[in-house]
C-alpha positions as CSV (number, residue, x, y, z in Angstrom):
1,M,-174.6,112.9,93.1
2,S,-177.1,111.0,95.3
3,Q,-176.1,109.9,98.7
4,A,-178.7,107.0,98.8
5,R,-176.5,104.2,97.4
6,T,-176.3,100.5,98.0
7,I,-172.5,100.8,98.3
8,R,-171.0,104.2,98.9
9,P,-167.9,104.9,96.9
10,P,-164.8,106.5,98.6
11,A,-164.8,110.3,98.9
12,H,-162.0,110.8,96.4
13,I,-164.0,108.8,93.7
14,V,-167.1,110.8,94.4
15,K,-165.1,114.1,94.1
16,R,-163.7,113.0,90.8
17,L,-167.1,111.9,89.5
18,N,-168.6,115.2,90.5
19,G,-165.8,117.0,88.5
20,F,-166.8,114.9,85.5
21,L,-170.5,115.7,86.0
22,R,-169.7,119.4,86.4
23,A,-167.6,119.3,83.1
24,Q,-170.6,117.6,81.4
25,R,-173.0,120.2,82.6
26,D,-170.7,123.0,81.5
27,Y,-170.3,121.5,78.1
28,V,-174.1,121.2,77.6
29,R,-174.6,124.8,78.8
30,E,-172.0,126.1,76.4
31,T,-172.8,124.0,73.3
32,G,-176.5,123.3,73.8
33,H,-176.2,119.6,73.1
34,E,-175.4,116.4,75.1
35,T,-171.9,115.3,75.5
36,G,-170.1,112.0,75.5
37,S,-167.0,110.8,77.3
38,R,-164.7,112.1,74.5
39,E,-165.7,115.7,75.1
40,I,-165.4,115.3,78.9
41,A,-162.0,113.7,78.4
42,K,-160.8,116.7,76.4
43,S,-162.0,119.2,78.9
44,T,-160.7,117.4,82.0
45,G,-157.5,115.8,80.6
46,C,-158.5,112.3,81.8
47,S,-158.8,109.2,79.7
48,R,-162.1,108.2,78.2
49,L,-161.9,104.8,79.9
50,D,-161.6,106.4,83.3
51,I,-164.6,108.7,82.6
52,E,-166.7,105.8,81.4
53,R,-165.8,103.7,84.4
54,L,-166.7,106.4,86.8
55,M,-169.9,107.4,85.0
56,I,-171.2,103.9,85.6
57,L,-171.3,104.9,89.3
58,N,-173.8,107.6,88.5
59,E,-176.4,105.2,87.1
60,S,-179.4,104.7,89.2
61,V,-180.1,101.4,90.9
62,S,-183.7,100.1,91.2
63,S,-185.2,97.4,93.3
64,V,-186.6,94.1,91.9
65,D,-189.5,94.7,94.3
66,A,-190.4,97.9,92.5
67,L,-193.5,98.1,90.3
68,A,-192.8,97.3,86.7
69,A,-194.7,100.4,85.5
70,A,-196.4,103.3,87.2
71,D,-199.8,102.0,86.3
72,S,-199.0,98.4,87.0
73,E,-199.5,96.3,90.1
74,T,-196.9,93.7,89.1
75,A,-193.4,93.8,90.6
76,V,-190.3,93.3,88.4
77,V,-189.5,90.1,90.4
78,D,-192.9,88.6,89.5
79,M,-192.2,89.3,85.8
80,L,-188.8,87.7,86.0
81,S,-190.1,84.5,87.7
82,A,-192.9,84.3,85.2
83,E,-190.5,84.3,82.3
84,S,-188.6,81.3,83.5
85,K,-191.2,78.5,83.7
86,Q,-188.7,75.9,84.6
87,N,-186.9,75.6,87.9
88,P,-183.1,76.3,87.4
89,R,-182.2,73.0,89.1
90,N,-184.5,71.1,86.8
91,H,-183.1,72.9,83.8
92,A,-179.5,72.1,84.8
93,Q,-180.4,68.4,85.3
94,T,-182.2,68.3,81.9
95,S,-179.3,69.9,80.2
96,E,-176.8,67.5,81.8
97,M,-179.0,64.5,80.9
98,R,-179.2,65.7,77.2
99,A,-175.4,66.1,77.1
100,R,-174.9,62.6,78.5
101,I,-177.4,61.0,76.1
102,E,-175.8,62.7,73.1
């Protein structure tokens, strides 16, 4: 598991997640196909819900300042701001005004 995280989870959580990831790798090596939380739960004796919660921690986080694509010069944040043409404050005022008029 990567050590470069925005918020570092406690050591016992990392240890447990690493156990799940190890079980997942072992399953893939033995069967030759990807596994889900059900198979990991069977091999580790933990609940699917616990596994799914911890696997979320293994997802990568990316920056809004990153480029939208490898061959692009546009950052993700620029694309987000371009999608919303209206200022959020103006949108709230307009919505409130519509509700009052109705």
